[in-house]
N, CA and C atoms as an extended XYZ file, in Angstrom:
135
Properties=species:S:1:pos:R:3:atomname:S:1:resname:S:1:resid:I:1 pbc="F F F"
N        21.397        9.581       -4.806 N   UNK     1
C        20.969        8.783       -3.672 CA  UNK     1
C        19.536        8.315       -3.951 C   UNK     1
N        19.280        7.058       -3.675 N   UNK     2
C        17.943        6.522       -3.928 CA  UNK     2
C        16.959        7.004       -2.853 C   UNK     2
N        15.691        6.850       -3.172 N   UNK     3
C        14.637        7.204       -2.227 CA  UNK     3
C        14.817        6.443       -0.915 C   UNK     3
N        15.072        5.136       -1.037 N   UNK     4
C        15.167        4.298        0.160 CA  UNK     4
C        16.385        4.653        0.999 C   UNK     4
N        17.487        5.013        0.366 N   UNK     5
C        18.684        5.412        1.109 CA  UNK     5
C        18.426        6.718        1.856 C   UNK     5
N        17.792        7.672        1.196 N   UNK     6
C        17.494        8.952        1.852 CA  UNK     6
C        16.488        8.758        2.980 C   UNK     6
N        15.536        7.878        2.765 N   UNK     7
C        14.552        7.600        3.801 CA  UNK     7
C        15.237        7.028        5.045 C   UNK     7
N        16.211        6.153        4.830 N   UNK     8
C        16.949        5.560        5.952 CA  UNK     8
C        17.793        6.601        6.675 C   UNK     8
N        18.431        7.504        5.923 N   UNK     9
C        19.193        8.596        6.536 CA  UNK     9
C        18.274        9.423        7.427 C   UNK     9
N        17.107        9.733        6.918 N   UNK    10
C        16.154       10.541        7.680 CA  UNK    10
C        15.657        9.786        8.915 C   UNK    10
N        15.468        8.484        8.800 N   UNK    11
C        15.057        7.691        9.962 CA  UNK    11
C        16.125        7.722       11.053 C   UNK    11
N        17.374        7.608       10.657 N   UNK    12
C        18.465        7.658       11.646 CA  UNK    12
C        18.523        9.022       12.320 C   UNK    12
N        18.373       10.081       11.533 N   UNK    13
C        18.375       11.434       12.101 CA  UNK    13
C        17.198       11.604       13.056 C   UNK    13
N        16.032       11.124       12.679 N   UNK    14
C        14.862       11.202       13.560 CA  UNK    14
C        15.108       10.477       14.865 C   UNK    14
N        15.741        9.307       14.781 N   UNK    15
C        16.038        8.546       16.000 CA  UNK    15
C        16.954        9.330       16.939 C   UNK    15
N        17.974        9.967       16.382 N   UNK    16
C        18.927       10.716       17.211 CA  UNK    16
C        18.340       12.012       17.755 C   UNK    16
N        17.494       12.664       16.944 N   UNK    17
C        16.952       13.962       17.333 CA  UNK    17
C        15.619       13.871       18.064 C   UNK    17
N        14.999       12.713       18.023 N   UNK    18
C        13.687       12.560       18.642 CA  UNK    18
C        12.597       13.264       17.847 C   UNK    18
N        12.781       13.347       16.544 N   UNK    19
C        11.798       13.998       15.683 CA  UNK    19
C        11.059       12.955       14.862 C   UNK    19
N        10.135       13.408       14.040 N   UNK    20
C         9.347       12.495       13.218 CA  UNK    20
C         9.134       13.106       11.831 C   UNK    20
N        10.195       13.571       11.199 N   UNK    21
C        10.094       14.194        9.885 CA  UNK    21
C        10.045       13.133        8.803 C   UNK    21
N         9.388       13.477        7.711 N   UNK    22
C         9.330       12.589        6.551 CA  UNK    22
C         9.911       13.324        5.349 C   UNK    22
N        10.164       12.586        4.286 N   UNK    23
C        10.631       13.233        3.057 CA  UNK    23
C         9.583       14.214        2.549 C   UNK    23
N         8.315       13.883        2.717 N   UNK    24
C         7.249       14.795        2.313 CA  UNK    24
C         7.341       16.107        3.091 C   UNK    24
N         7.607       16.034        4.387 N   UNK    25
C         7.744       17.242        5.209 CA  UNK    25
C         8.852       18.139        4.667 C   UNK    25
N         9.985       17.543        4.337 N   UNK    26
C        11.116       18.323        3.826 CA  UNK    26
C        10.795       18.944        2.469 C   UNK    26
N        10.151       18.163        1.600 N   UNK    27
C         9.782       18.661        0.277 CA  UNK    27
C         8.778       19.798        0.403 C   UNK    27
N         7.812       19.645        1.299 N   UNK    28
C         6.792       20.678        1.510 CA  UNK    28
C         7.415       21.957        2.056 C   UNK    28
N         8.311       21.820        3.027 N   UNK    29
C         8.977       22.988        3.614 CA  UNK    29
C         9.805       23.726        2.559 C   UNK    29
N        10.528       22.982        1.749 N   UNK    30
C        11.343       23.611        0.701 CA  UNK    30
C        10.464       24.348       -0.298 C   UNK    30
N         9.381       23.720       -0.728 N   UNK    31
C         8.486       24.355       -1.696 CA  UNK    31
C         7.831       25.599       -1.108 C   UNK    31
N         7.442       25.539        0.152 N   UNK    32
C         6.832       26.704        0.805 CA  UNK    32
C         7.808       27.861        0.883 C   UNK    32
N         9.041       27.586        1.259 N   UNK    33
C        10.049       28.648        1.355 CA  UNK    33
C        10.353       29.253       -0.010 C   UNK    33
N        10.436       28.394       -1.022 N   UNK    34
C        10.704       28.910       -2.372 CA  UNK    34
C         9.526       29.739       -2.875 C   UNK    34
N         8.291       29.302       -2.587 N   UNK    35
C         7.106       30.042       -3.031 CA  UNK    35
C         7.022       31.407       -2.346 C   UNK    35
N         7.518       31.503       -1.135 N   UNK    36
C         7.497       32.778       -0.407 CA  UNK    36
C         8.660       33.697       -0.761 C   UNK    36
N         9.601       33.216       -1.551 N   UNK    37
C        10.751       34.020       -1.965 CA  UNK    37
C        10.337       34.893       -3.148 C   UNK    37
N        10.360       36.214       -2.979 N   UNK    38
C         9.918       37.100       -4.061 CA  UNK    38
C        10.801       37.032       -5.311 C   UNK    38
N        11.992       36.476       -5.194 N   UNK    39
C        12.892       36.379       -6.347 CA  UNK    39
C        12.600       35.151       -7.207 C   UNK    39
N        11.749       34.231       -6.716 N   UNK    40
C        11.458       33.014       -7.456 CA  UNK    40
C        10.060       33.071       -8.036 C   UNK    40
N         9.934       32.551       -9.261 N   UNK    41
C         8.612       32.453       -9.882 CA  UNK    41
C         7.999       31.097       -9.548 C   UNK    41
N         6.711       30.961       -9.773 N   UNK    42
C         6.066       29.677       -9.508 CA  UNK    42
C         6.581       28.597      -10.449 C   UNK    42
N         6.989       28.983      -11.644 N   UNK    43
C         7.551       28.016      -12.568 CA  UNK    43
C         8.848       27.438      -12.001 C   UNK    43
N         9.648       28.276      -11.377 N   UNK    44
C        10.891       27.810      -10.762 CA  UNK    44
C        10.633       26.912       -9.558 C   UNK    44
N         9.593       27.242       -8.806 N   UNK    45
C         9.252       26.442       -7.630 CA  UNK    45
C         8.800       25.081       -8.095 C   UNK    45
């Protein structure tokens, strides 16, 4: 899926949910959760 297609999917979800998430927000949340997982190394993150 292209960046623009995913961005549009996220815009539609934001419209329905009344949220304001961005792709950066999702990427940051995923990286934070992986970094806090004791089973993952920073290289894997």
